[in-house]
C-alpha positions as CSV (number, residue, x, y, z in Angstrom):
1,M,-9.3,-14.9,-15.8
2,N,-11.7,-17.5,-14.5
3,G,-12.1,-16.9,-10.8
4,S,-12.2,-20.5,-9.7
5,R,-9.1,-21.3,-11.8
6,L,-7.1,-18.5,-10.1
7,L,-8.4,-19.6,-6.7
8,I,-7.1,-23.2,-7.2
9,L,-3.7,-21.9,-8.3
10,I,-3.7,-19.6,-5.2
11,I,-4.5,-22.7,-3.0
12,G,-1.6,-24.5,-4.7
13,N,0.7,-21.7,-3.8
14,F,-0.7,-21.8,-0.3
15,L,0.3,-25.5,0.1
16,V,3.7,-25.0,-1.5
17,A,4.3,-22.1,1.0
18,T,3.1,-24.1,3.9
19,S,5.3,-27.0,3.0
20,F,8.3,-24.6,2.7
21,M,7.6,-22.7,6.0
22,S,6.6,-25.6,8.1
23,V,10.1,-26.7,9.0
24,S,11.1,-23.3,10.6
25,G,8.2,-23.5,13.0
26,L,8.8,-27.1,13.9
27,L,12.5,-26.9,14.1
28,N,12.7,-27.6,17.8
29,E,10.4,-30.7,17.5
30,I,12.2,-32.1,14.5
31,A,15.6,-31.7,16.1
32,A,14.5,-33.5,19.3
33,S,12.7,-36.3,17.4
34,L,15.7,-37.1,15.1
35,Q,18.3,-36.4,17.8
36,V,20.2,-33.6,16.0
37,S,21.1,-30.1,17.0
38,T,18.9,-27.1,16.1
39,A,21.6,-25.7,13.9
40,Q,21.8,-29.1,12.0
41,A,18.0,-29.2,11.7
42,G,18.2,-25.7,10.2
43,M,20.2,-27.2,7.3
44,L,16.9,-28.6,6.1
45,L,15.9,-25.0,5.2
46,A,19.3,-24.3,3.5
47,V,19.2,-27.5,1.4
48,F,15.6,-26.8,0.5
49,G,16.5,-23.3,-0.7
50,L,19.6,-24.5,-2.5
51,T,17.7,-27.2,-4.4
52,A,14.8,-25.0,-5.4
53,G,17.2,-22.3,-6.4
54,I,19.2,-24.5,-8.7
55,C,16.2,-26.4,-10.1
56,A,13.9,-23.4,-10.9
57,P,15.7,-22.0,-14.0
58,L,16.7,-25.5,-15.2
59,L,13.2,-26.9,-15.0
60,A,11.8,-23.7,-16.5
61,T,13.9,-24.3,-19.5
62,V,13.4,-28.1,-19.8
63,G,9.7,-27.8,-19.1
64,S,9.0,-24.8,-21.3
65,S,7.5,-27.0,-24.0
66,I,5.3,-29.0,-21.6
67,D,1.6,-28.3,-21.4
68,R,1.0,-26.2,-18.3
69,R,-1.8,-28.4,-17.1
70,K,0.4,-31.5,-17.0
71,L,3.4,-29.6,-15.5
72,L,1.4,-28.0,-12.6
73,T,-0.5,-31.1,-11.8
74,V,2.7,-33.2,-11.5
75,A,4.3,-30.5,-9.4
76,M,1.4,-30.6,-6.9
77,A,1.4,-34.5,-6.9
78,C,5.2,-34.4,-6.0
79,C,4.4,-32.0,-3.1
80,A,2.0,-34.6,-1.8
81,V,4.5,-37.5,-2.1
82,A,7.4,-35.4,-0.6
83,N,5.5,-34.5,2.5
84,V,4.1,-38.0,3.2
85,V,7.6,-39.5,2.7
86,G,9.0,-36.9,5.0
87,A,6.4,-37.7,7.7
88,F,7.6,-41.4,7.7
89,S,11.3,-40.5,7.7
90,Q,13.2,-42.3,10.6
91,T,16.5,-40.6,10.2
92,F,17.7,-37.1,9.4
93,P,19.2,-38.0,6.0
94,Q,15.8,-39.6,5.0
95,L,14.0,-36.4,5.9
96,M,16.6,-34.3,4.0
97,W,15.9,-36.3,0.8
98,A,12.2,-35.8,1.3
99,R,12.8,-32.0,1.6
100,V,14.8,-32.1,-1.6
101,L,11.8,-33.5,-3.4
102,A,9.6,-30.9,-1.8
103,A,12.0,-28.2,-3.0
104,V,11.7,-29.4,-6.6
105,T,8.0,-29.0,-6.3
106,S,8.4,-25.4,-5.2
107,A,10.9,-24.8,-8.0
108,V,8.2,-25.6,-10.5
109,F,4.8,-24.7,-9.2
110,T,5.1,-21.1,-8.0
111,P,7.0,-19.6,-10.9
112,Q,5.3,-21.6,-13.6
113,A,1.8,-20.9,-12.1
114,A,2.7,-17.2,-12.4
115,A,4.0,-17.7,-16.0
116,T,0.8,-19.5,-16.8
117,V,-1.4,-16.7,-15.4
118,S,0.6,-14.1,-17.4
119,M,-0.4,-16.0,-20.5
120,L,-4.1,-16.1,-19.6
121,V,-4.8,-12.5,-18.6
122,P,-4.6,-9.2,-20.6
123,E,-1.6,-6.9,-20.0
124,Q,-3.6,-4.3,-18.1
125,A,-4.8,-6.9,-15.5
126,R,-1.4,-8.7,-15.3
127,A,0.2,-6.9,-12.3
128,A,-2.9,-7.2,-10.1
129,T,-3.6,-10.8,-11.0
130,L,0.0,-11.9,-10.3
131,A,-0.1,-10.1,-6.9
132,K,-3.4,-12.0,-6.1
133,L,-1.7,-15.2,-7.1
134,M,1.0,-14.6,-4.5
135,M,-1.7,-14.3,-1.9
136,G,-1.4,-18.0,-1.5
137,W,2.0,-17.4,0.1
138,A,0.5,-14.8,2.4
139,V,-2.4,-17.1,3.5
140,G,0.2,-19.8,4.0
141,S,1.7,-17.5,6.6
142,V,-1.6,-16.5,8.2
143,L,-3.2,-19.9,8.3
144,G,-1.0,-22.7,7.0
145,N,2.2,-22.2,9.0
146,P,0.5,-21.4,12.4
147,L,-1.9,-24.3,11.9
148,I,1.0,-26.7,11.1
149,V,3.0,-25.5,14.1
150,W,-0.1,-25.8,16.4
151,L,-0.8,-29.3,15.0
152,G,2.8,-30.3,15.6
153,S,2.7,-28.9,19.1
154,V,-0.4,-30.8,20.2
155,S,0.4,-34.0,18.3
156,D,3.6,-34.6,16.3
157,W,5.4,-32.9,13.5
158,R,4.8,-36.0,11.4
159,V,1.1,-35.4,11.5
160,S,1.6,-31.9,10.2
161,F,3.6,-33.3,7.2
162,V,0.9,-35.9,6.4
163,A,-1.8,-33.2,6.5
164,I,0.1,-31.1,3.9
165,G,0.6,-34.2,1.8
166,I,-3.1,-35.2,1.7
167,A,-4.2,-31.6,0.9
168,S,-1.6,-31.4,-1.9
169,G,-2.9,-34.6,-3.5
170,V,-6.4,-33.2,-3.5
171,V,-5.3,-29.9,-5.1
172,S,-3.3,-31.7,-7.8
173,I,-6.6,-33.2,-9.0
174,L,-8.3,-29.8,-8.9
175,V,-5.4,-28.3,-10.9
176,W,-5.8,-31.0,-13.6
177,R,-9.5,-30.2,-13.8
178,S,-9.2,-26.4,-13.9
179,V,-6.1,-25.5,-16.0
180,P,-7.1,-25.5,-19.7
181,I,-5.5,-27.9,-22.1
182,G,-2.8,-26.6,-24.5
183,V,-1.5,-23.6,-22.5
184,K,2.2,-23.2,-23.3
185,V,4.8,-20.5,-22.7
186,P,7.3,-19.4,-25.3
187,T,10.0,-22.1,-25.5
188,L,13.2,-21.2,-23.6
189,N,16.7,-21.7,-24.9
190,M,20.2,-20.4,-24.3
191,S,19.4,-17.3,-26.3
192,S,16.6,-16.5,-23.8
193,W,18.9,-16.6,-20.9
194,I,21.6,-14.6,-22.7
195,K,19.0,-11.8,-23.2
196,I,18.2,-11.9,-19.5
197,F,21.8,-11.7,-18.3
198,R,22.5,-8.9,-20.7
199,S,19.7,-6.8,-19.3
200,P,20.9,-4.4,-16.5
201,A,17.3,-3.9,-15.3
202,L,16.6,-7.6,-14.9
203,L,19.9,-8.2,-13.1
204,W,19.3,-5.3,-10.7
205,L,15.7,-6.6,-10.0
206,T,17.1,-10.1,-9.4
207,A,19.7,-8.7,-7.0
208,A,17.0,-6.9,-5.1
209,T,15.0,-10.2,-4.8
210,T,18.1,-12.1,-3.6
211,L,19.1,-9.6,-0.9
212,T,15.6,-9.3,0.4
213,A,15.4,-13.1,0.7
214,V,18.8,-13.3,2.5
215,G,17.7,-10.6,5.0
216,S,14.3,-12.3,5.6
217,M,15.6,-15.8,6.1
218,I,18.4,-14.8,8.5
219,M,15.6,-14.2,11.0
220,F,12.8,-16.4,9.8
221,S,14.8,-19.6,9.6
222,Y,15.6,-19.4,13.3
223,I,12.4,-17.7,14.6
224,A,11.6,-20.7,16.9
225,P,14.9,-20.8,18.7
226,I,15.1,-17.0,18.7
227,M,11.8,-16.6,20.5
228,K,12.5,-19.4,22.9
229,E,15.9,-17.9,23.9
230,V,14.9,-14.3,24.0
231,L,11.3,-14.4,25.4
232,N,10.8,-18.1,26.3
233,V,8.0,-18.3,23.6
234,T,7.4,-21.8,22.4
235,G,4.7,-24.2,21.3
236,Q,1.2,-22.8,21.1
237,M,2.4,-19.2,21.9
238,L,4.8,-19.5,19.0
239,A,1.9,-20.6,16.8
240,V,0.0,-17.4,17.9
241,L,3.0,-15.3,16.9
242,L,3.2,-16.9,13.5
243,F,-0.6,-16.4,13.1
244,V,-0.2,-12.7,13.9
245,A,2.7,-12.5,11.4
246,G,0.5,-14.4,8.9
247,I,-2.2,-11.8,9.3
248,G,0.5,-9.2,8.6
249,S,1.5,-11.1,5.4
250,L,-2.1,-11.2,4.2
251,A,-2.6,-7.5,5.0
252,G,0.6,-6.6,3.2
253,N,-0.4,-8.7,0.1
254,L,-3.9,-7.2,-0.1
255,L,-2.6,-3.7,0.5
256,S,0.0,-4.1,-2.3
257,V,-2.8,-5.2,-4.7
258,H,-4.8,-2.1,-3.7
259,M,-1.8,0.3,-4.0
260,L,-1.0,-0.9,-7.5
261,K,-4.2,0.9,-8.6
262,R,-2.5,4.3,-8.0
263,L,1.2,3.6,-7.6
264,S,3.8,1.9,-9.7
265,A,5.0,-1.5,-8.8
266,A,8.4,0.0,-8.1
267,N,7.1,2.4,-5.5
268,V,5.2,-0.3,-3.7
269,A,8.4,-2.4,-3.6
270,Y,10.3,0.5,-2.1
271,K,7.7,0.9,0.7
272,C,7.8,-2.8,1.5
273,N,11.6,-2.7,1.9
274,V,11.5,0.4,4.0
275,I,8.9,-1.1,6.4
276,S,11.0,-4.3,6.7
277,A,14.2,-2.4,7.4
278,G,12.5,-0.2,10.0
279,V,11.2,-3.2,11.9
280,L,14.5,-5.0,11.9
281,L,16.2,-1.9,13.3
282,L,13.7,-1.8,16.2
283,W,13.5,-5.5,16.9
284,P,16.5,-5.8,19.3
285,L,15.5,-2.6,21.1
286,C,12.0,-4.0,21.8
287,A,13.0,-7.6,22.6
288,D,12.1,-7.3,26.3
289,W,8.4,-7.0,25.6
290,V,6.4,-9.8,24.1
291,W,3.6,-7.5,22.9
292,A,6.1,-5.3,21.1
293,I,7.6,-8.2,19.2
294,F,4.1,-9.4,18.2
295,V,3.4,-5.9,16.8
296,L,6.8,-5.8,15.0
297,Q,6.3,-9.2,13.5
298,F,3.0,-8.1,12.1
299,F,4.5,-5.1,10.3
300,Y,7.6,-7.1,9.2
301,A,5.5,-9.7,7.7
302,A,3.4,-7.1,5.9
303,G,6.4,-5.6,4.3
304,G,7.9,-9.0,3.5
305,A,4.7,-10.2,1.8
306,G,4.1,-7.1,-0.2
307,F,7.5,-7.2,-1.9
308,P,7.2,-10.6,-3.8
309,A,3.6,-9.7,-4.7
310,V,4.8,-6.8,-6.9
311,Q,8.3,-8.0,-7.9
312,Q,7.0,-10.6,-10.4
313,S,5.0,-7.9,-12.2
314,R,8.1,-5.7,-12.4
315,L,10.0,-8.5,-14.1
316,V,7.2,-9.3,-16.6
317,A,6.8,-5.6,-17.4
318,V,10.5,-5.4,-18.4
319,A,10.4,-8.5,-20.7
320,P,6.9,-10.0,-21.2
321,M,8.0,-12.7,-23.6
322,L,10.6,-13.9,-21.2
323,A,8.2,-14.1,-18.3
324,S,8.5,-17.9,-17.7
325,A,12.3,-17.5,-17.5
326,T,12.5,-14.3,-15.4
327,I,9.9,-15.4,-12.9
328,A,11.7,-18.8,-12.6
329,L,15.0,-16.9,-12.0
330,N,13.2,-14.7,-9.5
331,S,12.0,-17.8,-7.7
332,S,15.4,-19.3,-8.0
333,V,17.3,-16.4,-6.3
334,T,14.5,-16.2,-3.7
335,Y,15.3,-19.7,-2.6
336,L,19.1,-19.4,-3.0
337,G,19.0,-16.1,-1.0
338,G,16.9,-17.9,1.6
339,A,19.5,-20.7,1.7
340,L,22.3,-18.2,2.2
341,G,20.2,-16.4,4.8
342,S,19.8,-19.7,6.7
343,L,23.5,-20.3,6.6
344,L,24.3,-16.8,7.7
345,G,21.7,-17.1,10.4
346,A,23.4,-20.3,11.8
347,G,26.6,-18.2,12.2
348,A,24.8,-15.0,13.4
349,I,22.9,-16.8,16.2
350,N,26.3,-17.9,17.6
351,V,28.2,-14.6,17.0
352,T,25.7,-11.9,17.7
353,G,23.3,-14.0,19.8
354,P,19.5,-14.4,19.0
355,R,18.6,-10.9,20.1
356,Y,20.7,-9.0,17.6
357,M,20.3,-11.1,14.5
358,A,17.9,-8.5,13.2
359,W,20.7,-6.0,12.8
360,V,22.6,-8.4,10.6
361,A,19.5,-8.9,8.5
362,V,18.7,-5.2,8.0
363,M,22.0,-4.6,6.1
364,F,20.7,-7.0,3.3
365,V,17.3,-5.4,3.2
366,L,18.8,-1.9,2.8
367,A,21.1,-3.2,0.1
368,A,18.0,-4.7,-1.6
369,L,16.3,-1.3,-1.5
370,A,19.3,0.3,-3.3
371,C,19.2,-2.4,-6.0
372,S,15.5,-1.9,-6.5
373,V,15.9,1.9,-7.0
374,I,18.7,1.3,-9.5
375,A,16.7,-1.3,-11.4
376,D,13.8,1.2,-11.8
377,R,16.0,3.9,-13.2
378,V,17.9,1.7,-15.7
379,S,14.6,0.0,-16.9
380,K,13.5,3.3,-18.4
381,Y,16.5,3.1,-20.8
382,T,16.5,-0.7,-21.4
383,D,14.7,-2.6,-24.0
384,V,14.9,-6.4,-23.8
385,N,14.1,-7.8,-27.3
């Protein structure tokens, strides 16, 4: 695949990821600015995830006949509009609607960029290329999210949103110029979805994605208030923590690409879940030391980033002709799981307290690992035609 074309799609994923993650790091500032509680501000994440989760499979079906160049360009343009509108929101409901539009962007761009790439590369290069595409999300963690949090801490959260909007507008132009004309995926219909929901392997893989997302967002959605309450880490120090976690995400993504050369995608996914679970078990025990939490967040982010980097290739391997649908469904349950995780996090932070939320999250990550193992076993005896 053309290197510059892949790079532009990676940058698109970077901006979609930064747009998605920006709210969690700016939660305290947004809540104070709009005069709402932190828990209420956290609903921005839940609504984002719910909207993206519902829209991903619907828009994948409706948009399956649309030229990929047009679809991806419009998605990035909507990301630009959503963030600029969000920056000028004067009330919480206004910002909520802007985040709904941003969620629609995420529902389209990430899964359909992956489906587009799967159509443009040979089968033997597909797993590694899809993992590279997800590097945009990893770099969003290492650069985008910390930069946005830092920018919000030294100026205003609205400036951060404007920056994302301007960058997304520029990338929408680059997407239009780089994606070839006439690239289309196989048309999706009700029959396509019936095949997916009749496949045990695809359902178990989807369950693994869902549970991983729930476990991840229980902690990530409230990382700002957790760090403030447990270790009094806020502002620029929080940005440093997110930067360290972002380095971990990038390392996990790159390592997963490297490991795919000698290990199956399933084995890489197992290792990612095991690392994440181990960190979550240790987090409350190490919460008295800032340096320990920085180290743990690095490894947690590494495991978390490696999993989605290989999960898409596992889905495509099971049913290549249904890639646009399965990847959209995978994206959908990632967001829905994240929304559920945000809601559970809102309850957990009051019930268990910030320090012990990790032990709630680990139960979901371990359940995801079990689903992942089952999916690999049944896929050997499943043929999705």
